[in-house]
N, C-alpha and C positions, 0 to 999 in steps of 0.2 A: 444156227443158220444152215438151211438145207439147200444144196446145189445139185441140179441134174446135169450130168456130163453126158453129152450125146456125141459119140464118135464110133465109126465102124471098125476101128483098129483096136483089138483087145489090149495090146501092149500100151498104147496111148491112154486107154481108159484106166488101166491098172495104175500106171505111173501118176497120172493126173489125180486120181482118187486118193492115192497114198499121200501125195504132196499136199493136197488141200486138207486132208484129215490132220496132217501134222500141224497145219496152220489153224486148226480148230474148227473146221467146217464139217458138217455132215454131208455125205455124198450119196448119190444114186446113179450108177453107171448104166447107160442105155446104148444099145448098139445101132439103132436106126431112128430116123425121123418118125416113121410110122409107129414104132413102139413108144417113142416119147409122147406123141399125140394121144396114144391110148392111155398112157399114165395120167395125162392131164384130164382126158375125158372121163376117167374113172374117179375123179375127185382128189387125186394126189396133189398136195400143195408144195410149191417150191419158192424159195426166196429169189432164186436166180437160175438161169439155164446157160450152160457153157456149150456152145453149138459148133460142131465142125462144119466147114463149108462143103468139102468134097466127100460125098457119101453116095453109094449106089441107091437105086430106086427113087429116093427123094433127097435132093441136095439141101444144103443149109438154107438157101434163099426160099425154096419151096416150103420147107418145114417152118421157117419163120413166118411166112404168109399165113399158114394154117394156125400157128400159135396166136397170132394177132386177132383171130376170129373169136377167141375166148373172151368172156365178159371182163375178167380181170387178169390179163396175161402177166406172168412174171417178166422182169427185165431179162434181156438176152444179150450175152457177149459172144461174138463170133470168133472162132479160131481159124485163121487163114494163112496160106503161104504168102511169102513176099510178092510173088508174081501174080497174086490174085487180089491185090489191093483195090482194083476197080470193082471187084465183087463186094468187098467190104464197104465201099462207098454206097453201092446199091442197097446193101443190107441196112445201113444207117438211114437211108431215105425211107425205108418201109417200117421204121420204128425200132431198129436195133439200138441198144444202149451204148455199146462200145465194141472194139475188136482188139485182138492180140495176134501177133504173128508167130508162126512156127520158125524155129523151135521155141517153145514157151519158156519165158523167163518167169518163174513162179513168184518171185518177189514183186515183179511188175504186175503180174496177174492179181496178186493179193491186193495191191494198191487199187487196181481198177475195179475189182469186186467191191471193195469197201466204198469207193467213190460211187459206183453204180447203185449200191444198196442205199447209200445216204441220199442220193438224188431221187431215187424211187420213193423213199420214205417222205422226203420233202414234197414230192409231187402228190402223193396220197393225201398229205395234210392239207395241201393247197386245194385239192379237189373237195375234201371234206369241208374246209372252211368256206369254199365257194358255194357248196350245197347248203350249208347252214345259213349263209348270207342270203341265198335265194329264198330259202324257207322263211327266214325272218322278214324278207321284203314282201313275200306273198302274204304272210300273216298280217303285216302292217297294212297292206292293200285291202285285205279282207276286213280288217277293223275299220279302215276308212270307209269302205263300202257300207259296212253295218251302220256306222254313225251317220253317213250321208243319207242312207235309205230311211233309217228310223227318224232322223230329223225332218226329212221331207214328208214322210207319211204322217207323222204326229202333228205337223204344223197345220194341215188342213182341218182336222176336227177341232183342234185347239182354237183356230181362228173362228170356226163356226160358233164355238161356245162363247168366245169373247164377243163376237158380233151380236149374238142373241142376248147376252147379258147386258151389253151396252144399250141395246134397243129397249129392253125392259126398264133399265135405269132411266133412260130418256123419257119413256112414256110415263113412268111414275112421277118424275120431276115435273112433267107438263100436266100431270093429273089427267092423262088421256088413256090410261090403261083400261082395257076391258077384257072380259073372259075369253073371247075369241082370239085376240092378239096374244094373250098370256098362254093359251093352250098351244097355239102355233109355235111360239118361241120356245116353250117348254119342250115340245115335241122335237124341235130342231136340236136342242141341247141333248135330249135323250139319245137321238140318233148319233150325234157326235161322240157322246160318252160310250155308246155301244161300239163305235168304230175304234175308239182308243183301247177299250178292253180287248177287242179282237186282235188288234195290233200287238198289244202287250202279251197276250196269250201266245201268239204266233212266234214272237221273239223268244219267249221262254221255252216254248216247245221245240224250236229249232236248236236252241242251246242244249236242251235235254237230249235231243236226237243224236247229238255228237258223241255222247258219253254214256248214256243211261237207257238203252233199249234192250230189255230182257223179256221176250215174248212169253206169255203164259199159254201154252198150247192146249187146245181143247177142240171138241167137235163144234164147228161153226156152221150154222144154217144160213146160207146166202139169201134165201127168201126172206128170212127175218131181218137180216142186215139191210136188204134193199128196202123193205117196208119202213123200217125205222128211219133210214136216211131220207126217204121220200117225204115222210111226215115232217121231219125237221126242216126240209128244204122248201116245202110247198109254200110257206109264207112269203118267200122271196120269189118263187116261180110265178105265183099268182099276179104279182105286180107287173110281170112281163107277158102275161097270157101264155105261159109255157105249160106244156103237159109232160109230166114225168111218168113213165111206165116201167114196170118190171117184167122181164122175160127170162127169169132164171129157170133153166131146164132141170128136169127131175134127175137126170143122170149126172148132173154136175152141181147139185145144190148144196152138197156138204163138203167142207174142206177142213183140214187140220191146221189151225192157225190160232192167233190171239184174237178174241172177239172184239175187244176195244180197239185194237190196232186196225182191224179190218173195217169196222164201222167208221173209224176216223178217216181212213183212206177214201172209202166210198163217199162219205159226206163231203170231204174236201174236193174230190173230183166233180161231184155234183154241183157244188157251189161255184167251182171254176167254170163249168159249162153254162150255168145260169148267168154268171157275170158277163160272159162273152156271147150270149145269145139274146136276140131281141124278140124271139117268138119261135113257134114250131114245137118240136118234140125232143125230149131227151129220154133215151132208153138205157136201162141197166139190164145186161144179159150175161149169160155164162155158157161155156161149152167145155166138154171134156177133151183133153189132148194128152194121151198116154197117162202118166201118173199125175198130171197137172190139171188144174181147172183155170181157164182163162176167163177173167171177169172183164167186161167191156162197158164203158160209159160212152154212148154215142150221142152227139148233139148236132144241131142244124145251124150252128152259129157261123161266124166269119172265118173259121179255120185258123191255122197257124202259119205264118210265113215259113217257107221251106228252109230258109237259112237259120231259123231259130228252133227247129224241131229238136236238134241235139243239145240246145242250150237251156231249154225250159225247166230242167230239173236242177240247174245250178243255183246255188244260194244267191238271192237278191236279183236274179235275172227275171225280167218282166216282159211279157208278150207285148203289152201296150205301154209305151213310155209317154203317152200324151198327157198323163195326169188325170184323165177322166175316169179311170178304173181304180177303185181302192185296192190296197194291198201293198205288202212290202217285198213281194217276190219270194215268199217263204213257203207257201202252201204246197206247191209241187215238190219242192226240195224235201219237205217233211214227209210227203207221201212216199218218195223214193227211199228215204231212210227206213221208214216203217216196213215197206215191202221187202227191202234187202235184209232187214233183221229177221224176217220169216223165210229167208232163202228163196224169195221170189224175184221176178223181173217186172219192170214197168216201162212202158214206152207209149208214144203217141204217133198217130198218122193222120193225115188229112183224108177225108172221105172223097170218093170220086165225084160226088155231086156237090154237096154243101156241108160245111162243118168239119169237125174232127172227131176222132175216137181215141180214148185212153184205154189201154189194156194193161192188166197186171195178172200175174200167175200166183197161185197158191197150191199146196199139195192136196190132191183129192183124198177124201176120207171115205172109206168103205164102211157102210153101216152093218 
């Protein structure tokens, strides 16, 4: 057990050090509050500090206040004269563990050191237990959110499938089934199944993003990425009369990244913009900024409420809680995980006129 002795009197330091070493403690004698703080700032660890109150330059109370600024300060026992008991009380108010009076009774000091160390150990265990309980509570809450979100999102397509199936069965029983009805109901089932598959894929991808993201870095052509993402998204954009264009600049068209991760991010951000846009244009662009390339997806949709801009990348957080927009609140969360795995940043801002812009960074690749 290592104790720092802080006292400006050399005789007191030597005597206290010897007596404590005879009691089995390791000691480090320091002559001023300033030097004691330097020791702590340099990463030296102590189980306890024995601090004199009356010292030049920086007294015990001033030193104690500075010690308390450390992330995990060791417990401190103050050494004070009988006439300075009012200072000892002030010392206890600012976080002091205990105090002893001069002249020091070293048997009493030993008892108080043991008591202080025991209390500090118990306090540390309580803090650790509290942190573990909080983490456990947060995990339980996240699990509840996962179950609630998945249950809600899966119920809609399942109900569609059940409804279409019951309709087919009813038409068959009444012998009123015809090709048109069958095609319409089959199409409804196909759409619902597609929604279920996408939801399942997102849940599995989000789970994978927590533990298993290892980018395979290569030269990635953003023009190729943009073209592929647009082709894959146009089928949905056409239903809303949306135009998607690419404006990837020559000086920022190549990045050092994972091709599949980058394509997935652009595709998910495009899908998000399409989902929240009823018309207009969506643009994919890029620009060079020092050693980074900023990729932007800009839409003309309804924008994002200002109070939700910082929450949209949180797992299960949804911009629209009306239930009219499909999704489990995982797409943007997955995008953030993918970008962070490639040492990039991702953020969103509302446009000055209409819609919003999603931006992310990747490292520029010189050809």
